[in-house]
C-alpha positions as CSV (number, residue, x, y, z in Angstrom):
1,M,6.8,34.5,-9.0
2,Q,10.4,34.5,-9.4
3,S,11.9,33.6,-5.3
4,P,12.7,29.9,-5.0
5,I,11.8,30.2,-1.7
6,L,8.3,31.8,-2.2
7,T,7.5,29.2,-5.3
8,F,8.4,26.6,-2.8
9,T,6.1,27.9,0.6
10,L,3.4,28.6,-2.1
11,L,3.7,24.6,-3.1
12,I,3.2,23.3,0.1
13,L,0.6,25.6,1.5
14,V,-0.9,24.1,-1.6
15,I,-0.1,20.6,-0.9
16,L,-1.3,20.6,2.4
17,V,-4.9,22.6,2.6
18,V,-6.3,21.6,-1.0
19,P,-6.0,17.9,-1.2
20,P,-8.5,17.3,2.3
21,L,-10.9,19.9,0.9
22,F,-11.3,18.1,-2.5
23,E,-11.5,14.9,-0.4
24,R,-14.5,15.8,1.6
25,L,-16.1,16.1,-2.1
26,R,-15.3,12.9,-1.9
27,L,-13.3,13.8,-5.2
28,P,-10.1,12.7,-6.1
29,G,-7.4,14.9,-4.5
30,L,-5.2,14.5,-6.9
31,V,-7.8,16.7,-9.3
32,G,-7.1,19.5,-6.7
33,L,-3.9,20.0,-7.2
34,L,-4.3,20.0,-11.1
35,I,-7.5,22.5,-10.6
36,A,-4.6,24.2,-8.1
37,G,-2.0,24.3,-10.7
38,V,-5.0,25.5,-13.1
39,L,-5.6,29.0,-10.6
40,L,-2.6,29.8,-10.0
41,G,-0.9,29.4,-13.4
42,Q,-0.7,31.9,-16.6
43,S,-4.6,30.9,-16.9
44,G,-5.4,32.4,-13.3
45,L,-3.3,34.4,-10.8
46,R,0.2,33.9,-12.6
47,W,1.7,33.3,-9.1
48,L,3.6,30.0,-10.5
49,D,5.0,30.0,-13.4
50,H,5.8,26.1,-15.4
51,S,8.9,27.4,-16.9
52,S,10.6,28.3,-13.5
53,E,13.9,26.5,-12.2
54,T,11.9,25.6,-9.1
55,M,9.1,24.2,-10.7
56,Q,11.2,22.3,-13.6
57,L,13.4,20.8,-10.4
58,L,10.4,19.8,-8.2
59,S,8.0,18.5,-11.1
60,G,11.0,16.2,-12.8
61,I,11.9,14.4,-9.7
62,G,8.2,13.9,-9.1
63,K,7.5,12.7,-12.5
64,V,10.4,9.9,-11.7
65,Y,8.9,9.3,-8.4
66,L,5.6,9.0,-9.8
67,M,6.8,6.1,-11.7
68,F,9.0,4.8,-9.5
69,V,6.4,4.4,-6.6
70,A,4.2,3.2,-9.1
71,G,7.1,0.1,-9.6
72,L,7.3,0.2,-5.6
73,E,3.8,-0.4,-5.4
74,I,3.5,-3.6,-7.6
75,D,2.4,-6.7,-5.8
76,L,5.3,-9.1,-7.4
77,K,3.7,-11.9,-4.7
78,Q,-0.1,-11.7,-6.2
79,F,1.8,-11.4,-9.9
80,R,3.5,-15.2,-9.3
81,K,0.3,-16.3,-8.0
82,T,-1.7,-15.8,-10.9
83,R,1.2,-15.6,-13.2
84,D,-0.1,-16.9,-17.0
85,R,-3.2,-15.3,-15.8
86,S,-2.2,-11.9,-15.7
87,L,-0.2,-12.0,-18.7
88,G,-2.9,-13.1,-20.0
89,F,-5.6,-10.3,-19.3
90,G,-2.4,-7.8,-19.2
91,F,-2.2,-8.7,-22.9
92,F,-6.1,-8.1,-23.5
93,T,-5.5,-5.4,-21.2
94,F,-3.1,-3.5,-22.9
95,I,-3.0,-4.3,-27.1
96,I,-7.2,-3.6,-27.1
97,P,-7.1,-0.1,-25.6
98,M,-4.3,0.6,-27.7
99,M,-5.8,-0.8,-31.0
100,A,-8.2,2.1,-29.6
101,G,-6.4,4.9,-29.4
102,I,-4.2,3.7,-32.4
103,A,-7.2,4.2,-34.4
104,V,-8.7,7.8,-32.3
105,G,-5.6,9.1,-32.7
106,R,-6.1,8.2,-37.2
107,M,-9.5,9.1,-36.9
108,F,-8.1,12.8,-35.8
109,D,-5.5,12.8,-38.5
110,Y,-2.6,12.0,-36.0
111,N,0.1,10.4,-37.5
112,W,0.7,7.3,-36.8
113,N,3.9,7.6,-34.5
114,A,1.6,9.9,-32.7
115,S,-1.3,6.9,-32.8
116,V,0.7,4.4,-31.2
117,L,2.1,6.5,-28.6
118,I,-2.0,8.0,-27.9
119,G,-2.6,3.8,-27.8
120,S,0.1,3.6,-25.1
121,I,-1.5,6.0,-23.2
122,L,-4.9,4.3,-22.9
123,A,-3.2,1.0,-22.5
124,S,-1.9,1.1,-18.7
125,H,-4.3,1.4,-15.7
126,T,-3.4,2.7,-12.0
127,L,-5.3,0.7,-8.9
128,L,-7.2,3.2,-7.2
129,A,-9.6,1.2,-6.4
130,Y,-7.5,-1.4,-4.5
131,P,-8.5,-0.2,-1.0
132,I,-12.1,-0.7,-1.8
133,V,-11.6,-4.5,-3.0
134,S,-9.4,-4.6,0.6
135,R,-12.0,-3.4,2.3
136,L,-14.4,-5.7,0.7
137,G,-12.4,-9.2,2.0
138,V,-12.2,-9.8,-2.3
139,V,-9.0,-9.2,-2.6
140,T,-7.7,-12.6,-3.1
141,N,-10.8,-13.8,-5.2
142,E,-8.1,-14.8,-8.7
143,A,-10.4,-12.3,-11.4
144,V,-9.2,-8.9,-8.4
145,T,-5.8,-11.2,-8.0
146,V,-5.1,-11.4,-12.1
147,T,-6.3,-7.7,-12.5
148,I,-3.5,-6.5,-9.4
149,G,-0.9,-9.0,-11.6
150,A,-1.7,-7.4,-14.5
151,T,-1.2,-4.0,-13.8
152,I,3.4,-5.1,-14.5
153,V,2.6,-5.8,-18.0
154,T,0.0,-2.5,-18.7
155,D,2.6,-0.6,-17.4
156,T,5.7,-1.8,-18.1
157,A,4.7,-2.3,-22.3
158,A,3.1,1.3,-22.3
159,L,6.7,2.8,-21.1
160,L,8.2,0.7,-23.4
161,V,6.1,2.0,-26.3
162,L,6.4,5.5,-24.9
163,A,10.5,5.1,-25.3
164,I,10.6,4.1,-28.9
165,C,8.0,6.4,-30.0
166,V,10.0,9.6,-28.5
167,G,12.8,7.7,-30.2
168,I,11.5,7.7,-33.8
169,H,9.7,11.1,-33.0
170,I,13.4,13.0,-32.5
171,G,15.5,11.5,-34.8
172,A,15.1,10.2,-38.3
173,F,13.9,6.5,-38.6
174,T,15.7,3.9,-40.3
175,A,15.4,0.0,-39.7
176,L,19.1,0.3,-37.8
177,S,18.3,2.9,-35.2
178,F,15.3,1.2,-34.9
179,A,17.3,-2.1,-33.7
180,T,20.0,-0.6,-32.1
181,L,17.0,1.2,-29.7
182,L,15.5,-2.1,-28.7
183,V,18.6,-3.9,-27.8
184,G,19.9,-1.4,-26.3
185,L,16.5,-1.1,-24.2
186,A,16.7,-4.5,-23.5
187,L,20.1,-4.4,-22.0
188,Y,19.7,-1.9,-20.0
189,A,16.4,-3.6,-18.3
190,V,18.2,-6.4,-17.8
191,T,20.8,-4.1,-16.3
192,V,18.7,-2.5,-13.8
193,L,16.3,-5.6,-12.8
194,V,18.8,-8.0,-12.6
195,G,22.0,-5.5,-11.0
196,F,19.9,-3.2,-9.0
197,D,18.1,-6.0,-6.7
198,W,21.6,-7.3,-6.5
199,A,23.1,-4.6,-5.2
200,G,20.2,-3.4,-2.7
201,K,20.9,-6.7,-1.2
202,E,24.0,-6.6,-1.0
203,F,24.1,-3.2,0.1
204,F,21.5,-3.7,2.4
205,R,23.0,-6.9,4.0
206,R,25.6,-5.0,5.1
207,S,24.2,-1.8,6.1
208,G,22.5,-3.5,8.1
209,D,19.7,-1.5,10.3
210,A,21.7,2.1,8.6
211,E,18.1,3.2,7.8
212,G,19.4,6.4,6.8
213,N,22.8,5.0,4.7
214,Q,19.1,2.7,2.9
215,F,17.4,5.3,2.0
216,L,19.8,7.4,0.1
217,F,20.6,4.2,-1.5
218,I,17.5,3.9,-2.9
219,L,16.5,7.2,-4.3
220,L,20.2,7.1,-5.9
221,A,19.3,4.0,-7.7
222,L,15.9,5.6,-8.2
223,F,18.4,8.3,-10.2
224,V,20.6,6.4,-11.8
225,A,18.5,4.4,-13.2
226,S,16.7,7.6,-14.9
227,V,19.8,9.3,-16.3
228,G,20.5,5.8,-17.5
229,A,17.5,5.7,-19.4
230,Q,18.5,9.3,-20.7
231,V,21.9,8.3,-21.9
232,I,20.7,5.2,-24.1
233,G,18.2,7.7,-25.7
234,V,14.6,7.0,-23.8
235,E,12.8,8.4,-20.9
236,Q,13.7,8.6,-17.5
237,I,10.2,7.3,-16.6
238,V,11.3,4.2,-17.8
239,G,14.0,3.4,-15.6
240,A,12.2,4.8,-13.0
241,F,10.0,2.1,-13.2
242,L,11.7,-0.9,-14.0
243,A,14.0,1.1,-11.2
244,G,10.8,0.6,-8.2
245,I,10.7,-3.1,-9.6
246,A,14.2,-3.6,-9.4
247,V,14.2,-3.0,-5.5
248,N,10.5,-3.6,-5.0
249,D,11.6,-7.2,-3.2
250,V,15.0,-5.4,-1.7
251,L,12.5,-2.9,0.3
252,G,9.7,-5.9,1.0
253,S,7.1,-4.1,3.4
254,S,10.1,-2.6,5.3
255,P,10.4,1.2,7.2
256,V,12.7,2.3,4.6
257,K,10.1,1.4,1.7
258,E,7.1,4.1,3.7
259,K,9.7,6.4,4.0
260,V,10.4,6.8,0.3
261,E,6.9,6.7,-0.6
262,F,6.1,9.1,2.4
263,V,8.6,11.4,0.9
264,G,7.7,11.2,-2.6
265,S,4.1,11.4,-1.5
266,V,4.2,14.2,0.7
267,L,6.1,16.9,-1.7
268,F,7.6,15.3,-5.3
269,I,4.6,13.7,-7.2
270,P,1.5,16.7,-6.0
271,C,4.4,19.0,-7.1
272,F,3.9,16.9,-10.6
273,F,0.5,17.1,-10.3
274,I,0.3,20.9,-9.7
275,D,2.7,21.2,-12.6
276,M,0.5,20.2,-14.7
277,G,-2.3,22.2,-13.6
278,L,0.4,24.8,-15.1
279,L,0.9,23.1,-18.1
280,I,-3.5,23.8,-19.0
281,N,-4.0,26.3,-21.0
282,L,-8.0,27.0,-20.0
283,P,-8.9,28.8,-22.9
284,A,-7.8,25.8,-25.6
285,F,-8.6,23.4,-22.5
286,L,-12.4,24.9,-23.4
287,E,-11.4,24.6,-27.0
288,T,-11.0,21.5,-26.9
289,L,-14.0,20.4,-25.0
290,G,-15.8,22.8,-27.4
291,A,-14.5,20.9,-30.0
292,V,-16.1,17.7,-27.9
293,W,-15.5,15.0,-30.1
294,L,-11.9,14.3,-29.5
295,T,-12.4,14.2,-25.8
296,L,-15.5,11.8,-26.1
297,A,-13.5,9.5,-28.6
298,I,-10.5,9.4,-25.5
299,V,-12.7,8.4,-23.0
300,G,-15.0,6.3,-24.8
301,G,-12.2,4.8,-26.3
302,L,-10.7,3.7,-23.3
303,I,-14.0,3.0,-21.2
304,G,-14.9,0.6,-24.0
305,S,-11.9,-1.3,-25.2
306,K,-10.9,-2.0,-20.8
307,F,-14.6,-3.5,-20.9
308,I,-13.9,-5.7,-23.9
309,A,-10.5,-6.7,-22.8
310,A,-12.4,-8.1,-19.1
311,L,-15.0,-9.1,-20.9
312,I,-12.4,-11.9,-23.6
313,A,-10.8,-12.9,-20.0
314,K,-14.2,-13.6,-18.5
315,G,-14.5,-16.5,-21.1
316,L,-11.0,-17.2,-21.5
317,Y,-11.0,-18.2,-17.4
318,R,-14.4,-18.5,-16.4
319,Y,-15.1,-15.8,-14.6
320,N,-18.5,-14.4,-13.8
321,T,-20.1,-11.6,-14.4
322,P,-19.5,-9.8,-10.9
323,E,-15.7,-10.8,-11.5
324,L,-16.0,-9.5,-14.9
325,L,-17.5,-6.0,-14.3
326,T,-15.3,-6.0,-11.2
327,M,-11.9,-6.2,-13.8
328,W,-12.9,-3.7,-15.6
329,S,-13.4,-1.4,-13.0
330,L,-10.0,-1.4,-11.1
331,S,-8.4,-1.5,-14.7
332,L,-10.4,1.6,-15.2
333,P,-8.2,4.9,-13.7
334,Q,-5.7,6.5,-15.4
335,V,-3.1,8.1,-13.8
336,A,0.6,7.2,-13.1
337,A,1.6,5.7,-16.0
338,T,-1.0,7.8,-18.1
339,L,0.1,11.4,-16.9
340,A,3.6,11.1,-17.0
341,A,3.8,9.2,-20.6
342,T,1.2,12.3,-21.6
343,L,3.6,14.7,-20.0
344,V,6.9,13.5,-21.7
345,G,5.2,13.6,-25.3
346,Y,3.8,16.7,-25.2
347,Q,7.1,18.3,-24.0
348,T,8.5,16.1,-26.6
349,F,9.9,18.5,-29.9
350,N,11.8,16.5,-33.1
351,A,13.9,19.1,-35.1
352,A,11.1,20.7,-37.1
353,G,10.0,21.6,-33.3
354,E,6.6,19.7,-33.8
355,R,5.2,18.0,-30.7
356,L,4.8,14.4,-30.5
357,I,1.6,15.2,-28.9
358,G,-0.7,18.3,-28.8
359,E,-2.8,20.2,-26.3
360,G,-5.7,18.4,-27.8
361,I,-4.2,14.9,-26.7
362,L,-3.1,16.7,-23.5
363,N,-6.3,18.4,-22.0
364,S,-8.2,15.4,-22.7
365,V,-6.1,12.9,-21.1
366,I,-6.5,14.8,-18.6
367,V,-10.3,14.8,-19.3
368,L,-9.7,11.3,-18.8
369,M,-8.0,11.1,-15.7
370,V,-10.6,13.1,-13.8
371,V,-13.3,10.6,-15.3
372,T,-11.8,7.3,-14.7
373,S,-10.3,8.6,-11.6
374,V,-14.0,9.0,-9.9
375,L,-15.5,6.5,-12.0
376,G,-13.8,3.8,-11.7
377,P,-13.7,3.4,-7.8
378,M,-17.6,4.0,-7.9
379,L,-18.0,1.0,-10.6
380,T,-15.7,-0.6,-7.9
381,A,-18.1,0.3,-5.0
382,R,-20.8,-1.2,-7.1
383,F,-19.6,-4.4,-8.7
384,A,-17.5,-6.0,-6.0
385,P,-19.8,-6.8,-3.2
386,Y,-20.8,-9.1,-5.5
387,V,-17.7,-10.8,-5.7
388,P,-17.2,-14.4,-4.2
389,I,-15.4,-14.8,-1.5
390,P,-12.4,-18.0,-2.5
391,P,-12.6,-21.3,-0.2
392,T,-10.4,-20.8,2.4
393,H,-7.0,-22.8,2.6
394,L,-5.1,-21.7,5.8
395,K,-4.5,-24.6,7.8
396,I,-3.1,-24.6,11.5
397,D,-1.9,-27.0,13.7
398,P,-4.0,-27.0,17.5
399,L,-0.7,-28.1,18.5
400,A,1.4,-25.7,17.0
401,P,1.8,-21.9,18.2
402,V,-1.9,-21.2,17.8
403,W,-2.0,-18.2,15.1
404,L,1.5,-18.9,13.4
405,D,1.3,-21.2,10.0
406,A,2.6,-24.6,11.8
407,P,5.5,-25.8,9.6
408,S,4.5,-29.3,7.6
409,S,7.2,-31.7,8.9
410,P,6.5,-35.8,9.4
411,V,9.5,-35.2,11.9
412,K,8.3,-34.1,15.1
413,A,11.0,-32.0,17.2
414,I,10.8,-30.5,20.4
415,A,9.3,-27.5,19.9
416,P,10.4,-24.5,22.2
417,P,8.1,-23.3,24.7
418,F,5.6,-20.5,23.9
419,T,7.2,-17.3,24.4
420,V,5.8,-13.5,24.9
421,V,7.9,-11.0,24.5
422,V,6.7,-7.6,26.9
423,P,8.3,-4.2,26.0
424,I,8.5,-2.6,29.5
425,Y,8.6,1.1,29.8
426,N,5.2,3.2,31.3
427,P,5.0,1.6,34.8
428,K,1.5,2.7,34.3
429,T,0.6,0.4,32.1
430,Q,3.4,-2.5,32.4
431,R,0.9,-4.4,34.7
432,F,-1.8,-5.1,32.3
433,L,0.6,-5.6,29.4
434,I,2.1,-8.8,31.5
435,E,-0.9,-9.6,33.1
436,M,-1.9,-9.8,29.7
437,A,1.1,-11.8,28.3
438,A,0.9,-14.2,31.2
439,L,-3.0,-15.1,30.1
440,L,-1.8,-16.4,27.2
441,A,1.4,-17.8,28.1
442,R,-0.5,-19.5,30.7
443,H,-3.1,-21.0,28.0
444,E,-0.1,-22.1,26.5
445,S,2.5,-23.4,29.2
446,G,4.7,-21.4,28.0
447,R,6.5,-18.1,29.2
448,I,6.7,-14.5,29.0
449,V,9.8,-12.2,29.1
450,P,10.0,-8.7,30.4
451,V,12.2,-6.8,28.3
452,A,14.4,-3.4,28.9
453,I,15.5,-1.8,26.2
454,V,18.2,1.3,26.8
455,K,19.7,3.4,24.3
456,A,23.0,3.4,23.8
457,P,25.0,6.4,24.7
458,V,28.5,6.9,22.9
459,Y,30.6,6.0,26.1
460,M,29.7,2.7,27.8
461,D,30.9,4.5,31.5
462,H,28.5,7.1,30.9
463,P,26.5,8.2,34.4
464,R,23.0,8.5,32.4
465,L,23.5,4.9,31.3
466,E,24.4,3.4,34.5
467,S,20.8,5.5,36.2
468,Q,19.2,4.2,33.3
469,L,20.1,0.2,33.7
470,K,19.5,1.1,37.4
471,R,16.0,1.6,37.1
472,N,15.1,-0.3,34.5
473,H,16.4,-3.2,36.5
474,I,13.7,-2.5,39.4
475,R,11.0,-2.5,36.6
476,L,12.1,-5.6,35.4
477,E,12.4,-6.9,39.1
478,A,8.5,-6.0,39.5
479,A,8.0,-7.8,36.6
480,I,9.4,-11.0,37.7
481,E,7.3,-10.5,40.8
482,L,4.1,-9.9,39.5
483,G,4.8,-13.3,36.9
484,Q,5.3,-14.8,39.8
485,E,1.5,-13.8,41.2
486,L,-0.1,-14.6,38.2
487,G,2.1,-17.5,38.5
488,V,3.9,-18.3,35.2
489,E,7.8,-18.7,34.2
490,T,8.9,-14.8,33.9
491,Q,12.4,-14.7,32.6
492,T,13.8,-11.3,32.2
493,A,16.3,-9.4,29.7
494,V,17.8,-5.9,28.9
495,R,19.2,-5.3,26.1
496,I,21.4,-1.8,25.3
497,D,21.0,-0.7,21.7
498,D,21.4,2.1,19.3
499,D,17.4,2.1,18.0
500,V,14.9,1.3,20.5
501,A,12.6,-1.1,18.0
502,I,15.1,-2.7,16.5
503,G,16.6,-3.7,19.7
504,I,13.0,-5.3,21.2
505,S,13.0,-6.7,17.1
506,R,16.3,-8.0,18.0
507,I,15.7,-9.4,21.5
508,S,12.2,-11.1,19.9
509,R,14.3,-13.1,18.1
510,E,17.0,-14.1,20.4
511,Q,14.5,-15.5,22.6
512,N,12.3,-17.6,19.7
513,A,9.5,-15.2,20.8
514,N,5.9,-16.2,19.6
515,L,4.1,-12.7,20.5
516,I,4.9,-9.7,20.5
517,I,2.8,-7.7,23.5
518,I,3.3,-4.0,22.4
519,G,1.5,-1.4,25.1
520,W,0.6,1.9,22.8
521,A,-1.5,4.9,24.6
522,R,-3.5,8.0,22.8
523,T,-1.0,9.8,20.6
524,T,-0.9,13.1,18.7
525,G,0.8,13.8,15.9
526,L,0.6,13.3,11.9
527,R,2.0,9.9,11.6
528,A,2.1,8.9,15.9
529,R,-1.9,8.9,15.8
530,L,-2.1,5.4,14.3
531,F,1.1,3.7,16.2
532,G,4.1,5.9,16.4
533,N,7.3,5.7,15.0
534,V,8.6,2.1,17.4
535,I,5.7,0.1,17.1
536,D,5.4,0.7,13.5
537,S,9.3,-0.2,12.9
538,V,8.4,-2.9,15.3
539,I,5.7,-4.3,13.6
540,C,7.7,-4.4,10.4
541,A,11.3,-5.7,11.8
542,A,9.6,-8.1,14.0
543,H,9.5,-11.8,13.3
544,C,7.0,-13.0,14.5
545,P,2.6,-10.8,15.0
546,V,2.5,-7.7,17.7
547,A,0.0,-7.3,19.1
548,V,-0.5,-3.7,19.7
549,T,-2.3,-3.3,22.6
550,R,-4.5,-0.1,24.2
551,L,-6.0,-1.5,27.7
552,L,-7.8,0.2,29.9
553,I,-9.2,-2.7,32.5
554,S,-7.0,-5.8,33.5
555,P,-7.6,-8.4,31.2
556,S,-8.9,-11.1,33.3
557,A,-11.9,-8.8,33.4
558,I,-12.1,-9.1,30.0
559,Q,-15.4,-11.5,29.0
560,N,-16.3,-10.0,25.7
561,I,-13.9,-9.6,22.6
562,L,-15.4,-8.3,19.3
563,V,-13.2,-9.1,16.3
564,P,-15.0,-7.7,12.9
565,V,-14.2,-10.1,9.4
566,N,-14.3,-9.0,6.0
567,D,-11.9,-11.6,4.8
568,F,-10.7,-14.5,5.7
569,T,-6.7,-13.1,5.0
570,P,-4.1,-15.6,7.3
571,E,-3.9,-12.4,8.7
572,T,-7.7,-12.7,9.7
573,L,-7.8,-15.8,10.8
574,R,-4.4,-15.3,13.0
575,T,-7.0,-12.3,14.7
576,I,-9.6,-14.5,15.5
577,R,-7.0,-17.1,16.7
578,L,-5.9,-14.5,19.1
579,A,-9.4,-13.6,20.3
580,Q,-10.4,-16.8,20.9
581,V,-6.9,-18.0,22.9
582,L,-7.8,-14.6,25.4
583,A,-11.8,-16.5,25.7
584,D,-10.4,-19.7,26.2
585,A,-7.8,-18.6,29.1
586,N,-10.9,-16.0,30.7
587,Q,-14.2,-17.8,30.2
588,A,-15.2,-15.1,27.8
589,T,-17.1,-14.5,24.5
590,I,-16.2,-13.9,21.1
591,H,-17.5,-11.8,19.4
592,L,-17.8,-12.0,15.2
593,L,-19.1,-9.2,12.9
594,H,-18.9,-9.4,9.9
595,I,-20.3,-5.8,7.9
596,N,-22.2,-6.6,4.8
597,H,-22.2,-3.6,1.8
598,P,-25.7,-3.1,1.2
599,Q,-25.2,-4.4,-2.5
600,I,-24.0,-7.8,-1.4
601,S,-27.1,-10.1,-1.9
602,A,-28.6,-12.7,0.9
603,A,-27.2,-15.7,-0.9
604,Q,-23.4,-14.0,-0.5
605,A,-24.2,-13.0,3.2
606,A,-25.3,-16.7,3.8
607,E,-22.1,-18.0,2.3
608,F,-19.9,-16.1,3.9
609,S,-21.6,-16.5,7.7
610,V,-21.5,-20.4,7.0
611,R,-17.9,-19.9,6.3
612,L,-17.7,-17.2,9.6
613,S,-18.5,-20.4,11.5
614,E,-17.0,-23.4,10.1
615,I,-13.7,-21.2,10.5
616,A,-14.6,-20.6,13.8
617,F,-15.4,-23.9,15.2
618,S,-12.6,-25.6,13.8
619,Y,-9.6,-24.7,16.2
620,G,-10.7,-27.3,19.0
621,L,-11.3,-24.1,21.4
622,K,-14.6,-24.8,23.1
623,V,-15.2,-21.0,23.3
624,K,-18.6,-19.5,23.4
625,T,-19.0,-17.5,20.1
626,E,-21.0,-15.2,18.3
627,I,-21.4,-14.5,14.9
628,Q,-24.0,-10.7,14.1
629,T,-24.2,-9.5,10.6
630,I,-25.0,-5.9,9.9
631,H,-25.7,-4.6,6.6
632,S,-24.1,-1.2,5.8
633,S,-22.0,0.7,4.1
634,D,-19.9,2.7,6.8
635,I,-17.8,-0.1,8.4
636,A,-16.2,2.1,11.1
637,T,-19.7,3.4,12.7
638,A,-20.8,0.0,12.3
639,I,-18.4,-1.5,14.0
640,L,-18.2,1.3,16.4
641,Q,-22.0,0.9,17.3
642,V,-21.1,-2.7,19.0
643,A,-17.8,-2.1,20.9
644,T,-20.1,0.1,22.7
645,T,-21.5,-3.2,24.3
646,V,-18.1,-4.9,25.3
647,D,-14.4,-5.2,26.4
648,L,-11.9,-5.7,24.2
649,V,-12.0,-4.9,20.4
650,M,-9.5,-6.8,18.1
651,L,-8.6,-5.0,15.0
652,H,-5.1,-6.7,12.4
653,T,-3.6,-3.5,10.7
654,V,-4.1,-2.8,6.6
655,R,-2.2,0.0,5.5
656,Y,-1.9,0.9,1.0
657,R,-0.9,3.6,-0.4
658,T,-1.7,4.4,-3.9
659,A,0.4,4.6,-7.2
660,G,-1.1,8.5,-7.0
661,G,0.8,9.3,-4.7
662,L,-1.6,9.8,-1.4
663,A,-2.4,7.9,1.5
664,V,-5.6,6.0,1.2
665,S,-7.3,6.7,4.9
666,E,-7.9,3.2,6.4
667,V,-10.6,2.3,8.6
668,T,-8.2,1.3,10.7
669,T,-7.0,4.9,11.3
670,H,-10.5,6.3,12.5
671,L,-11.4,3.5,14.6
672,V,-7.9,3.4,17.1
673,Q,-8.9,7.4,17.6
674,A,-12.6,6.7,18.3
675,I,-12.9,3.1,20.1
676,A,-13.7,4.0,23.7
677,C,-12.7,0.3,25.2
678,S,-9.7,-1.6,25.5
679,L,-8.3,-2.2,21.8
680,I,-6.2,-4.9,20.4
681,L,-4.5,-4.2,16.9
682,L,-2.1,-7.4,15.7
683,G,0.4,-6.2,12.8
684,E,2.2,-8.4,10.6
685,A,5.5,-6.9,8.6
């Protein structure tokens, strides 16, 4: 198939259809893309050609994008918390698999350079099972945090070894050339990590809210770093990974980061995996599997060496057996850096036309990816429920704004009034939103600020602007009357702004808001099913928590509030606290629901319930609270069953995207579509 348009159309069709089918079979969608590549390539229908310009372009972008996203997703905050132990475990979980890979390479008569590259390929890992530990509430456990932090060590070291091996393979190796490569690589890494971080912060500060320009700047940083790496004689993916780390702090959790990852995950990264499938020569692949010892040595060497590294960490840091096994399972999956480095090694030729690594290693690594991407998450789901949940140290001053952390200061300043900002737009939902805000504000002796945002036209004398302002003034007058009826101080505000979400965030900051309450209705569309673009942007941009509400009854009629709890993170505790304030204002009952995985022991479940009880009664509010524990592996179904008996369900938002480039389906996504009662999602950037 030679036409670029036809090639692109077929790729889009495959990306749209294949991953969901494989995920229904409980297999990674990326495996489906690889198989689709095999079926459509030289060993199958021959509809796609690896050597075509279209595939070369899209796959090349996908390869660097994959490593860029891997750099973006490294949690630098977690790494800094446990830096020393993350460096220690990172060293062991890199060097031991690398030694195992070198041994495998030498055992099968590969030269030293190729053997070292095989070792580095085995040494990295991809956190495919992160959503599992997040769902089980153990992501704050030190062993889990250390494993997450170790990713930056393994991926960086693996790519640096790749750069050296490629440099040695394509040129005459001398001590001077090796030293030059190392010095150039070090200077380049410092330039990217420091320079791009500074340039990114400056550009974002100067560009304000121009998300389009910020998005283009991030893409420019990605490709400049990739080209720069090629200029100094190292692989493009090294530059892409360093660029991802460099702009990590710049992007934070902003809407721009989500747009950058979205573009890569739905288009370029899947194209890379399809192209990997195109490279597989099925007869040669089957021959590799027939000569099973190489594949078994690579898979077995990886699994065994990662276990030894985790065992050493257990002894050094005094972790227990479940923590050991969870560290091991989290570090097993080999996707991002592994596949990208393997493809680079396979496509690197020396002057004699010899590949750095051959088809046997390429095919074995693909088998390794499939095995570990299935086995790793399965083992994590098996062992992580036994990992102890660390104690909670979040302290909240009862006199401070109730669901925010109170700053510790010896000087008691006069606190501003508790303020709830309520953006209003839909007259049908306006009353319930203001009632909810009034309940909370009255409880805290505060005020509500209904606000109306008007999209700014080019000219301020535009007739449409005049009519919109009049319409919003009428709505705000109705809000004032309702506030007086509810007995709460009410101040209104109108903002003319180019962007509705930014307008809401700015006026909330100006009013020193403690909470934003915004309405949400059942919507359709790929992205809007959870929040909608405006709400999503408000959560990212706001300085305070955002309560996204879908109220089916008057807030004053709410008598039973359900709060599912699976961890003790600050976000969860603030959700409990908000529920307590609402319950206290309404004399309602709170139902704290903990869903235990069936594999969690009775002692662990009892410990969680005791700690949850301590938290529930530690804030000074005498609220009727019931704690319920359900043993189930299906969190969404368990919540939905209990939700039929309550008036309101309160959740906090959790989203995560793996470095494999495909979004991970969260329990929240299903719940917001299926819950039949009123709903509040507490979102924080």
